[in-house]
mmCIF file of the C-alpha atoms, coordinates in Angstrom:
data_MODEL
# 
_entry.id   MODEL 
# 
loop_
_atom_site.group_PDB 
_atom_site.id 
_atom_site.type_symbol 
_atom_site.label_atom_id 
_atom_site.label_alt_id 
_atom_site.label_comp_id 
_atom_site.label_asym_id 
_atom_site.label_entity_id 
_atom_site.label_seq_id 
_atom_site.pdbx_PDB_ins_code 
_atom_site.Cartn_x 
_atom_site.Cartn_y 
_atom_site.Cartn_z 
_atom_site.occupancy 
_atom_site.B_iso_or_equiv 
_atom_site.pdbx_formal_charge 
_atom_site.auth_seq_id 
_atom_site.auth_comp_id 
_atom_site.auth_asym_id 
_atom_site.auth_atom_id 
_atom_site.pdbx_PDB_model_num 
ATOM 1  C CA . MET A 1 1  ? 12.456  0.088   -7.292 1.00 0.00 ? 1  MET A CA 1 
ATOM 2  C CA . SER A 1 2  ? 13.194  -1.458  -3.493 1.00 0.00 ? 2  SER A CA 1 
ATOM 3  C CA . GLY A 1 3  ? 12.249  1.009   -0.740 1.00 0.00 ? 3  GLY A CA 1 
ATOM 4  C CA . LYS A 1 4  ? 10.501  4.161   -2.512 1.00 0.00 ? 4  LYS A CA 1 
ATOM 5  C CA . PHE A 1 5  ? 7.794   4.534   0.333  1.00 0.00 ? 5  PHE A CA 1 
ATOM 6  C CA . LYS A 1 6  ? 8.432   3.471   4.403  1.00 0.00 ? 6  LYS A CA 1 
ATOM 7  C CA . VAL A 1 7  ? 5.937   3.754   7.186  1.00 0.00 ? 7  VAL A CA 1 
ATOM 8  C CA . GLY A 1 8  ? 4.312   7.444   7.490  1.00 0.00 ? 8  GLY A CA 1 
ATOM 9  C CA . ASP A 1 9  ? 4.738   7.706   3.709  1.00 0.00 ? 9  ASP A CA 1 
ATOM 10 C CA . HIS A 1 10 ? 1.870   9.888   2.667  1.00 0.00 ? 10 HIS A CA 1 
ATOM 11 C CA . VAL A 1 11 ? 1.091   8.515   -0.834 1.00 0.00 ? 11 VAL A CA 1 
ATOM 12 C CA . LYS A 1 12 ? -2.526  8.894   -3.023 1.00 0.00 ? 12 LYS A CA 1 
ATOM 13 C CA . TRP A 1 13 ? -3.669  5.756   -6.053 1.00 0.00 ? 13 TRP A CA 1 
ATOM 14 C CA . ASN A 1 14 ? -6.564  5.551   -8.240 1.00 0.00 ? 14 ASN A CA 1 
ATOM 15 C CA . SER A 1 15 ? -9.532  2.618   -6.934 1.00 0.00 ? 15 SER A CA 1 
ATOM 16 C CA . GLU A 1 16 ? -12.829 2.219   -8.762 1.00 0.00 ? 16 GLU A CA 1 
ATOM 17 C CA . ALA A 1 17 ? -13.758 4.815   -6.499 1.00 0.00 ? 17 ALA A CA 1 
ATOM 18 C CA . GLY A 1 18 ? -11.425 7.702   -7.624 1.00 0.00 ? 18 GLY A CA 1 
ATOM 19 C CA . ARG A 1 19 ? -8.467  9.244   -6.760 1.00 0.00 ? 19 ARG A CA 1 
ATOM 20 C CA . VAL A 1 20 ? -7.695  7.954   -3.186 1.00 0.00 ? 20 VAL A CA 1 
ATOM 21 C CA . SER A 1 21 ? -4.680  9.024   -0.500 1.00 0.00 ? 21 SER A CA 1 
ATOM 22 C CA . GLY A 1 22 ? -3.673  7.713   3.073  1.00 0.00 ? 22 GLY A CA 1 
ATOM 23 C CA . LYS A 1 23 ? -0.863  6.822   4.680  1.00 0.00 ? 23 LYS A CA 1 
ATOM 24 C CA . ILE A 1 24 ? 1.683   3.841   4.857  1.00 0.00 ? 24 ILE A CA 1 
ATOM 25 C CA . ILE A 1 25 ? 0.927   2.032   8.170  1.00 0.00 ? 25 ILE A CA 1 
ATOM 26 C CA . LYS A 1 26 ? 3.177   -1.533  7.495  1.00 0.00 ? 26 LYS A CA 1 
ATOM 27 C CA . VAL A 1 27 ? 5.263   -2.557  4.695  1.00 0.00 ? 27 VAL A CA 1 
ATOM 28 C CA . HIS A 1 28 ? 5.554   -6.597  3.384  1.00 0.00 ? 28 HIS A CA 1 
ATOM 29 C CA . THR A 1 29 ? 8.700   -7.614  2.104  1.00 0.00 ? 29 THR A CA 1 
ATOM 30 C CA . SER A 1 30 ? 7.124   -11.237 2.355  1.00 0.00 ? 30 SER A CA 1 
ATOM 31 C CA . ASP A 1 31 ? 3.716   -13.125 1.224  1.00 0.00 ? 31 ASP A CA 1 
ATOM 32 C CA . PHE A 1 32 ? 1.360   -12.106 3.555  1.00 0.00 ? 32 PHE A CA 1 
ATOM 33 C CA . GLU A 1 33 ? -2.734  -13.419 4.196  1.00 0.00 ? 33 GLU A CA 1 
ATOM 34 C CA . TYR A 1 34 ? -4.760  -10.037 3.732  1.00 0.00 ? 34 TYR A CA 1 
ATOM 35 C CA . LYS A 1 35 ? -8.702  -10.155 4.018  1.00 0.00 ? 35 LYS A CA 1 
ATOM 36 C CA . GLY A 1 36 ? -8.599  -14.125 3.758  1.00 0.00 ? 36 GLY A CA 1 
ATOM 37 C CA . HIS A 1 37 ? -6.067  -13.382 0.130  1.00 0.00 ? 37 HIS A CA 1 
ATOM 38 C CA . MET A 1 38 ? -3.052  -14.781 -0.276 1.00 0.00 ? 38 MET A CA 1 
ATOM 39 C CA . HIS A 1 39 ? -1.086  -11.399 -1.847 1.00 0.00 ? 39 HIS A CA 1 
ATOM 40 C CA . ARG A 1 40 ? 2.792   -11.248 -3.261 1.00 0.00 ? 40 ARG A CA 1 
ATOM 41 C CA . ALA A 1 41 ? 5.564   -9.346  -1.840 1.00 0.00 ? 41 ALA A CA 1 
ATOM 42 C CA . SER A 1 42 ? 9.214   -9.843  -1.435 1.00 0.00 ? 42 SER A CA 1 
ATOM 43 C CA . LYS A 1 43 ? 12.163  -7.074  -0.569 1.00 0.00 ? 43 LYS A CA 1 
ATOM 44 C CA . ASP A 1 44 ? 12.422  -6.428  -4.673 1.00 0.00 ? 44 ASP A CA 1 
ATOM 45 C CA . GLU A 1 45 ? 9.007   -5.570  -4.973 1.00 0.00 ? 45 GLU A CA 1 
ATOM 46 C CA . PRO A 1 46 ? 6.960   -4.812  -1.489 1.00 0.00 ? 46 PRO A CA 1 
ATOM 47 C CA . GLN A 1 47 ? 3.696   -4.616  -0.169 1.00 0.00 ? 47 GLN A CA 1 
ATOM 48 C CA . TYR A 1 48 ? 1.760   -1.823  1.396  1.00 0.00 ? 48 TYR A CA 1 
ATOM 49 C CA . GLU A 1 49 ? -0.765  -1.351  4.047  1.00 0.00 ? 49 GLU A CA 1 
ATOM 50 C CA . ILE A 1 50 ? -2.112  1.969   3.553  1.00 0.00 ? 50 ILE A CA 1 
ATOM 51 C CA . LYS A 1 51 ? -4.547  4.028   6.010  1.00 0.00 ? 51 LYS A CA 1 
ATOM 52 C CA . SER A 1 52 ? -7.618  5.575   3.961  1.00 0.00 ? 52 SER A CA 1 
ATOM 53 C CA . ASP A 1 53 ? -7.133  9.302   5.177  1.00 0.00 ? 53 ASP A CA 1 
ATOM 54 C CA . LYS A 1 54 ? -11.406 9.771   3.744  1.00 0.00 ? 54 LYS A CA 1 
ATOM 55 C CA . THR A 1 55 ? -12.738 6.627   5.205  1.00 0.00 ? 55 THR A CA 1 
ATOM 56 C CA . ASP A 1 56 ? -9.882  4.699   7.728  1.00 0.00 ? 56 ASP A CA 1 
ATOM 57 C CA . HIS A 1 57 ? -10.128 1.706   4.904  1.00 0.00 ? 57 HIS A CA 1 
ATOM 58 C CA . ILE A 1 58 ? -7.086  -0.493  4.672  1.00 0.00 ? 58 ILE A CA 1 
ATOM 59 C CA . ALA A 1 59 ? -5.587  -1.479  1.373  1.00 0.00 ? 59 ALA A CA 1 
ATOM 60 C CA . ALA A 1 60 ? -2.689  -3.492  0.795  1.00 0.00 ? 60 ALA A CA 1 
ATOM 61 C CA . HIS A 1 61 ? -1.045  -1.855  -2.632 1.00 0.00 ? 61 HIS A CA 1 
ATOM 62 C CA . LYS A 1 62 ? 2.040   -2.389  -4.968 1.00 0.00 ? 62 LYS A CA 1 
ATOM 63 C CA . GLU A 1 63 ? 4.363   -0.098  -5.410 1.00 0.00 ? 63 GLU A CA 1 
ATOM 64 C CA . SER A 1 64 ? 3.796   0.552   -8.789 1.00 0.00 ? 64 SER A CA 1 
ATOM 65 C CA . ALA A 1 65 ? 0.294   1.765   -8.026 1.00 0.00 ? 65 ALA A CA 1 
ATOM 66 C CA . LEU A 1 66 ? 1.910   4.150   -5.881 1.00 0.00 ? 66 LEU A CA 1 
ATOM 67 C CA . GLU A 1 67 ? 2.950   7.669   -5.878 1.00 0.00 ? 67 GLU A CA 1 
ATOM 68 C CA . HIS A 1 68 ? 3.315   9.900   -2.866 1.00 0.00 ? 68 HIS A CA 1 
ATOM 69 C CA . ALA A 1 69 ? 1.093   12.976  -2.343 1.00 0.00 ? 69 ALA A CA 1 
# 
């Protein structure tokens, strides 16, 4: 499943506010701190930073939560 998405891809995901879409701005393949929390990531299970299309909010998500928009 690794490498399904890359920087610049347009993706969508579910959030508390409903369906959200945005563009991937960074791919993490090792553990990283984000908004004061440690997020686990690896080459086999990367995490992605995504900038929302509507609000410019940055979110971090696992590959399993995303799909191509």
